N, C-alpha and C positions, 0 to 999 in steps of 0.2 A: 482437425484439418483446417488449413488456411482457406479463406474464401477464394474463389476462382475469379479471374479477371479477364477482358475484351476479346474481340474477334481479331486476334493477331495471327496471321499465317506466317509471315516472314518478317523478322527483325533485321533491318539493314545493318551493315558493318558500322556505319557512323552512329547509329542508335546504341548498339552494343558497347561501343567505345565510351559513350557517355554514361553507360550504366555499370561499368566496372569490368567488363570483358573487352579489352581493347582489340581492335582489328584494323590493321594497316595495309594488309594485302601486298606487302612487299613493293609498294609503289615507288620507293626511292632507289630501287635498283639493287645491285649486288656488290659484295666485297670483291676486291681484286685478288685473283689467285691463278697460279700457273696450272695448266691442265696436265693430268697424269696420262701416261701412255697406256696402251692396252685396249683390248676389245671388251668394253664394259656393257655394250648394248645387247649382245647375243646371250641366249640361254634363258631358262626358266628360273623363277624365284621359288626357293624352298625355305620353309620355316619363317615366314613373314611375321613380324610382331614381337620377336624375342630380342635378346641382346646380341644375337648373331644371326645373320641372314645370308643365305647362299644365293648367288645369281651367276649363272654361266661359269666363267673361269675363276671367279673370285668368291671369297667369303668376307663379308663386311661385319665388323664387330666393334663393341665398345672397348676401348683400350683401358680397362681397369675401372675400379670404383672411385668416383670423385664426388665431392660434395658440391651442392649448389652455391656455397659461399666462396668457392675458389675463384681465382681470377679467370673470367670468361671472355676477356678481350679477344676479338677475332685474331687468330694467328698465334695466340699464346698457349692455349691448352694442348698438352700432349696426353696426359692422363685424363681419361674420361671422354676423349674425342672419338670420332668414328674413324676406324682404320680398315684397310683391306689387305688381304693376303691371297696370293694366287694359289690355286689347288696344286700347282706344280711345286711351289715352295713348301706347301704343307707336306706333300709326299716326300720331299727331300729333307724334311726336318729343319728347314730354314725359317724357323719361327720368328726370328728377329728381322726378317726382311719385309715386314709389314709397312705399308705406306699410309700416311695420314690423308684422309678424304675430307673430313670436316674438322677444321681447327677450332672448334668450340666444344663445350661439354654437352654431350647428349645425356639428358637427365630426366628422371621422373622419380617420384617416391611412390608411385603405383606400379608395382613390379609385375602386373599382369600384362603390361603393354610396353613395348620397346620401340625398335626402329622398323620402318616399313620401306619396301622398294616397289615402285610402280614405274614402268617405262624406264627412262634414263635418270630417274631421280630417287634420292633417299629422303624420307620424311621422318622427322624426329622432334622432340621437345628439348629446349635448352634454357637454362636460367637467364632471365632478362638482364641486359646490360644497361637498361635505361636508368636515369637518375631522377630522384624526386627534387622538389624545390630546394631542399637543403643539401643536395649533392650526394645523397646516399644511393648506392646501387640497389635497384629493386630486384635482388636475386631470389626473393621468395616468390616472384611471379615466374610463370613458365611460358616461354615464347614457342609457338608452333611454327616450324620452318621446313624448308627443303633445300637440298644441295644436289647439284648434278653429280653423277657417279664418277666423273673424272676430276672432281674436286673444285670445279668452277661453279659459278652462279649460286653462291650461298646468299640467301636473302638477307638484306639489311634489316628490313622491318618484317615482323611475323604476319602470318595469316590471322592468328588470334593470340592474344596474351591472356593466359589464365591468371586469376588473382592469387592462386597458390599452386603448389606442385603436386597435390594429391588427386587431381581430377582424373576420373576414369574416362578414357578416350580410345578411339581407334581411327587410324587412317584406312579407309576402305575404297574400293573401286566398284562403281556400278555404271553400266552402259558407257564405259570408256572415260568416265569422269571420276577423279579422285575427290573424295569427301573426307572431312574431319568430323566424325561423330563424337560428341562429348556430353557428359553429364555435369551440369553446373549446379553445385550445391550452395545453399544459402544465398541464392541469387534474388535480388530485388529488381524486377523489371519495370514496375509501375509504382507511382507514389503511394497509391492506396494499399499496396501489398507489403507483407513482411517477407523475409527471405524464404524461398522455397526451392525445391529441386526441380530442374528443368532439363529436358532432352533437346539437344541441338544437332543440326547438320550444316556444316560449312562447305560450300561449293568452291573448290580451289580454282576453278576456271572463271566463274562469274563473280567471285568474292561476295556472294550472298550467304547470309547466315539465316537458316530457317529454324524457327522454333517449332520442333516436331510435336512436343507435348509439354504442357505447363502444369506444374505442381504434381509430379509423378511420385509413385512409391518406389518399389524396387525396379531397377533396370538391369537387364542381363544381356551381356554380349556372348558370342560363341566362345566356349572355353578352349577349343582346339584350333579351329579355323579362324584365325584372327583377321583374315581378309573378308570375312562374311559381313555384308552390309545390313543384315537383318538383326534386329534386337527385339526383345520382349520386355514389357513393363506393365506395371499395375497402376490403376487409377481408382481412388476412392470415389464414391458417388454421393453427391451433395444434394440435400433437400433445401432448396432456396426458400421454400414457403415457411419452414420451421428453423432455418439457419442451423441445421445439424446434418451430420453425415447419416446416411441410411444404415450404416453398420455392416455393409458388405463392400466388396470391391470388384473390379473387372480386370481382365487380362487382355492386353493389346499387343499387336506386333506392327512394326513399321520398318521400312528400309530407308537408306540414306537419301534417295532421290525424291522422296515424298515432299510435296509442297502444299497440298490442299487441306485446309482445315475442315474436317468433316462436320463441324458444329458451328459453322460461320453464321448461321441464321438465328442463333439464339437471341431472344429479346423478351421484353416484359409482356409482349403479346402472345408468346408461345410458351413461356415458362412462368409458372406461378411463383411470385416472390422475387423474380429477377430484377436487378437494378441496372438500367441501361448505362448509367454513368460509371459504376464501380465494379460490376461483376464481369469476370472474364473467364473464358474456357477455351483452351486451344488444344486440339488433338488431331494429328494427321494420320493416326494409325487405324488399323482394322481390328474390330472386336473379335477376340478369340474365345473367351469364356466370360459369361455373365453370372455374377454371384447373387442375383436378385432372388429373394425367397417369396413365398406366397403369404407369409404372415408378417405384419408389422412394417411393410414397405408398400410403396405405391409406384406406379409407372412414372418414368422421367424421360426426358428427351434422349437419354443415353442408353436406354433399353430398346433394342430393335425388334422385339417381338412380343406378342401377347403372352407367350408362355413364361412361366416362372418355375423355379425349383421348389421342391417341398420345403427346403430349408435355405436360409441365406448362407452363402459361402464366402470365405476369405482365402485368396490364393497367394502363395509365396513361390516365385520362381526359384528353383534350386540349382539347376545346371542345364545349360544349352549346349548340346554336342551332337554331332552326326545328324544334323537337321532334325533333331528331336529335343523338345523342351520337357525336362523333368520338373514337376512342380508339386507342392504339397497343398492340400485343401483341408480346411477345418470349418466347423460351424460354431455359432455362438454358444451352443449348448454342449459342445464337445471340444475340449482343448487338444485332443489327439490329432496329429497331422498325418493324413493318409497320403501316400506317394502315388502320383499318376504321371502319365506322359502323353504328349500330343506331337504329331509330326507337322513339319512346315506345310506339307501339301495336303493337309487334312481338308476334305471337302464337306465335312459335317457342318450343319448350321451351328452358329456359336452357342445358342442355348441348348440345342440337342446334343452338343458335344460334351456337356457335363455328364460324365459317366456315373453309373450307379455305384454305391459304396463297395459292392462286391467285385467291381472291376478294377479295384486298386492294384497297383504293382506290389505295394508293401504297406502293411498296416501301421508301421512306425517310420515316419520320414524325418525324424529329428535331425539326423546327420546326413540327409540326402545331398546337401551341397558339397560335402567332403568326399563323396564316393567318386571312384573312377569307373565310368560306365563303358563297357566294352560291347562291340557289335560284331556280328557275323552275318554276311549277306543282307545287310540292312536291318537286321532285327537284333533286339537286345539279347546279348549272350550271357553277360554276368556283370556284377558290381563288385569292385574290390574296395575294401575299407580297412582302416586301422582300428583294432579293437581297443576299447578303453582300458582293458586289463593287460594290454600288451599283445604284440604280435599283429599279424595281418591275415584277414580272411577273404576268401572268394565266395561270393554268393551267386550260384548259377541260376539263371532264369529257367523256369519250367513253364512252358506255354505262356510266355510273356510275363510271368510273375516271379518275384524274388521270394526267398524263404524267410519266414519270421525269425527274429532273433531267438525266440524260445526254442527253436529247433537246432541250436548251435552244437548239439552233442555230436559233432563230426559226422553229419549225414553225408550222403553221396553228393549232395548239391550245395552244401554249406559247410566248409571246413577251413582250418587254418593252414596257410601255405608258408607262414613264418611264425615260429612259436614264441619267440621272446623279443623283448625290447619295445619301448614306447616309440612308435613309428610315425613318420611323416611321409606321405606319398609324394614323390617328386614328379615322375612322368612314366608313361608306358610306351614301349616300342611295339606297336600292335603287329607290325609286319613280322617280327621275330619272336613275339610272345614274351617279351621281357617286361618285368615291373621293376622300376628303379625307385628306391626309397631310402630314407635316412632313419637312423636310430640315435637315441641320446648317447652322449659320451664323447663326442668329438668337439673340435673348436667351433664348428658350425654344422652344416649339413654333412654327415658322412654319406658315402655313396655305396649303396648295396644293391644287389640284384638277385632276382629269382625268376624262373620260368613259371608262369601262372597257368599253363595249358594242360597240366597233368591231371590225373584222377586222384581220388583220395588216397589210394594205395601208394602213390608216388611220394606222399608227404607224411603219412602216418602208418607205422612209426617212422621216425626220422631216418631217411635213407642213408646207407653207408656208401662210401666211395665217392667218386667225383661225378655226380649227376647234375644236370642243369636244374633239377627240382630242389636242390639244396642251396639255400641262400649263401651268397658269398659277398664279402666286402672288397671293394676295389682299392688295393694298396692302402695308403694312409691319406687318401684324398679327402680334404675338408673344404667345403664350399661355404662362402659367406652366406649365412642364413638371413641376413638383413638386406639381401639384394635379389636379383633374379635367380631362379632355380637353375641347376645345370642343364645343358642342352647337348644333343649329339648332332653334329653337322658333318655330313659326308664321311661318316665313320670315325669322327674325332669327338671325344668328350671334352667339352669346354665348361669351365667353372671359375668363379671368382675365388682367388686363393684365400684360404684360412689355414693352410698347412704349416707345419713346423717351420719357424724362422721367416714365414711370409705373412704372418697374421696382421702386421701393421701396414702392409703395402696393398694388398687386395687387387693385384693385377689378374687378368684372365690367364688361366693356365690350360694347357692342352695335353690330353692323354690319348695316344693313338690306340683305338680299340680294334684295329684290323687284326684278324687272326689268320690261321692257315686257310680257312674257308669262310670268308665273309667276316662278320662281327665275331669277336672272341667268344668261345663257349665259357661256361663257368669253370670247367676243368682247366682251360688255358689260363684263366685269371688266377686260379689257385696256384698253378705252377709259378706264375709270375710273382704272386704274393710270397711264396716260399723263397724264391730267389731274392726278392727285395728285403724280406725280413732277415734273411741270412746275413746281410751286411752288418746289421746291428749285432746279431748273434756272434759273429766272428770278432767284432770289435770288443764286445762286452765279455764274452766267454773265453775265446781263444787268447786274446791279448790280455784278458783279465787273469790269466793263470800266473800268479806271482812267482811260482817256482821257475817257469819257463821264461817269463818276461818280468824280471824283478824291476820294481819301480826306480831303484837307484840307477840302473843301467838303461832302462827304456823310459826315461822320465817323460811324462806328459804325452805319451804315445797315443793312448786311446782317444783323447779329445782331439789331438792333431788329425787322426784318421777320420773322425767325424767331420772336422772342418774340410778335409779333402773330399769327403763324399758329397758335400754340398757345393764346394767351390771349384774343385779340380786345380787349385792354385798351389804352386810350389815355390815360386820366387820369393813371396813374402815370408814364408816359413824359413827359408834359408837365411834371409836378411835378419829376421827376428832371432834365429838361433845364434848367429854370429854376434849380434848386438847384446843379447842376454848373457851369453857365455863369457863375453869379454868383461863383464862386471863381477865375475866370480873371484873368490879367493882361490889360492892354489889348491887347497885340499877339498874344495866344494865340488859336489857332483854337478855335471852340466845340466842346464835347463832343458836343452834338446841335444842329445848326444849324437854321435856319428851313427850308432846303430839305430837310434830312433829315426834319423833321416833316411837311413837305408831301408827300413821297413816302410817308411812313407813312400819312397820311390817304388817299392814293390807293389804298393797299393795303386799308384798311378799307372803302372805298366804291369798288370797282372800276367803271370806266366802259368802255363798248364800244370807244372809240377810244384807250384808254390802254394802259399796259404790261400791265395785268391784264385786258385785254379778253376773254380766254377764260374768265374766272372770274366773270362777272356773274350766273351762276345762283345762286339763293338758296334757303334753307330757314329755317323757324322751328324752332329747337331750344331746348327748355326756355323757351319764351316770348321768345326773343331771335333777331333776324334774323342769320343767318350766311351768308357767301358761300363760293364753291367754293375759295377759297384758304386756308381755315382748316380745321384738323383736325376741328372739330365738325361740319362739313358731311358728313364721311365716316363717322366713328364717334365714339362718346361713352361716357362713364361711365354705366352703368345703375344707378340706385339713388342712395344718399346717402353722400357722403364725410363723415367726421367733420370737425368744425370745425378740429381740429388738423391733420389730413391735408390739408384744402383749403388752409390757410395755408402748410403746408410745400411743397405742390405749387407754389403761386404764388411762394414764396420761392426754390424751386429754379429756376424759369424765369428769375427776375430775376438770380440768381447766374450762370446759364449764358449768358445772352444780353445782359445790360445791365451798364453800369458800376456800380460800387458807389456807393451814396448818400453824398454828402460829409457829413462831420461838422462841426458848427459849432465852430471853434477856440476861441471865447470861452466855450464851455460845458465845464465839468469832466466828468471821466469819468462821474461819477454822474448828472449831468444829461443826459448823452448816452444813458443807458440808456432803453429803452422802459419803459412803465408796468409791464409784466409783469416786466421785468428788475429794476426798482427794488423791486418787491414781493418778488421772489425774493432779492435781496441783503439786504433788511431781515430777512426771515424767516431767512435763513442766518446773519446776524450775531447775531440774537437766540438762535437755536439754539446757535451756537458759544459765546455768552456764558454760556448756561445750563450748557453742558457744562463750561466752564472753572470757573464758580462751584462746580458740583457736585464737580468734581475737586479743587479747593482745599479745599473743606469736608471731603471724605472723607480727603484727605491729612493735613489738620490733626488730625482726630480720630484717625487712625491713628498719627500721630507722638506725640500726647499719650499715647495708651494705651500705645504701645511704650515711651516714656520712663518712664512710671510703672512699667511691668513690669520694665524692665531696670535702672533706677537703684538703687544700693545704699541700704540702709536707714540713715538718719542719726538718731541719738538726741540730742535737744537736752539740754544740762545744765540742771538746774533750779537756781534761785537758792536757796541755803541761808540761812535767817534764824536767827540765834542768839537764842533767846528766854530764855537764862539771865540772871540779874541780876548785872551786873558792878558791884560797889560802888565800884570805883576810878574810875568815870566820873561826872563831875558833869554831869548832864544839864541843869542850869539855868545852867551857866557860859556867859558871853557869848562866850568864845573858841571 
């Protein structure tokens, strides 16, 4: 452990700026922006801290996945910016009617934390646009800012600028004040110290940055309620007299508004071995658990009672949820980690709160941080976790204790609710008893669901029929697994796209989960799955019948229908067919025949007595009528694609499913270029010409100068004129 250093309670913004975490507090004002219409002030906030947050009449969300290296000049970003969409437009499937609120990239590479709304403002992190002395944009730094919900008052300067994008942080509110709590890693606050991990709280009203705890171990925020201003953290205990750690640690808790260092009075007079010049210890938290043992340790200023445990303990916070901290505890003589819990409102004395070994919740807490802990009536109900061998189990609590893994032989309280697949837990919908999870095999996170509230007989043997206790996959939805996990907002499932043909764009997509009575049942999802899967079945099987649809007559029909299912476009195919067929010899089969185009039309306008008779259901999406045989009927992009991405998406569909557009043979290569291609070629040639001219000029000057420098000096002989009078020469002679 690093040595601890001074009595510092609050580190001011200016000091932090000098030490690597810049803080400017937005003192230079705001960017200019026009205000959006609408009532943005009214209504409660739901799902704070994710990539989508609901407030009142609007849902605010990140418009796709963007990198921190993209241009973040204010007003430029569309992708990655914060947008809003009204719930009215959501209900009418007007997904493209979203409006931009923050025209900068809202970014973090710590996907446990997203955007927050308090009052009339949205708080977020964004890649810095500041430049270093060489003019390089410092986009690996993360600026913490806020913007008013009507799109005005975007801060020019941040509250705090982190030196990298991985910091763990939360915007929280306590006593009416918004704080930025963050964990600074490898931070050097004092000349004598090396980089350590510190816990901070920044007051956005006073612009004061409080060092809550210096040189901490594990820091744990609330896993579900991201507005919670309380955190738990561990501190090692240092023996200043021997310059060694005692070998145990302590567990503390603190809230964002704390400012008082509980150990301000430490000095060489009160602590053996303390150096008043170099030793520092800052801790504004309350002691929760003390790991001091009765053997091999001695009292220090950090132990608040004469009592000690029989053994020294080391604590590791596992998960903080529902006002309950789950933590593991082990001793120096036993590497096994027992799982315990303690509530926020525990009134037990910190030392007395150390439970006996037989009070543990579980004897093996190895994967305790990965569990989903479920509560009923404020008490632990169950833990859900993915099994190493595949599948998902539910472990029901009995009298506050979970069942040991050795008893996994499908007991009444510990059994598998999903049999197969290496799973990743996504989130739980406790109100409706749904567990959402992913299994391997997709482009990213697949989205699957099962009702976890049944008894063992509901899952074993595997039930037949359409029950909610049988797991179901939601269509072919794939979510970017390198970003935030999917979320449900106001009955809509939102996820960053990794679905077919969208893998390179990663915009947020929306799937309406409203069923006949609230959220869809698993049975309703199965019926939707069958309908959706049937599109490919008809294209591949029905139209794949070579006897009924011979390739010579229905040329390229199957891929054209796949193109139609994604694009809904007909104009381009008609143009392509005319251009391609015009290049054929007289005896050649058409590239796209009249019967092919006729079947294409039947797809776009399905009739009850036709091939697509089961797909006549229709919706209006973004102002356009779509039928049940197109992807837009099931799920769609939420927000606004950039013009470049929209063109690339359509070009990708054309490349994947249609023949190449024929080039006019009478046209030269230059004439065959698009307008953009011609402009690019001209600009490139001009640039190349300038480079060549500049190069020749520089080379000429260089050679001339070098020749002058290297050439030997040559002295020209002067003509000598004899000015003496030679009387022997007759200057008047005609000879």
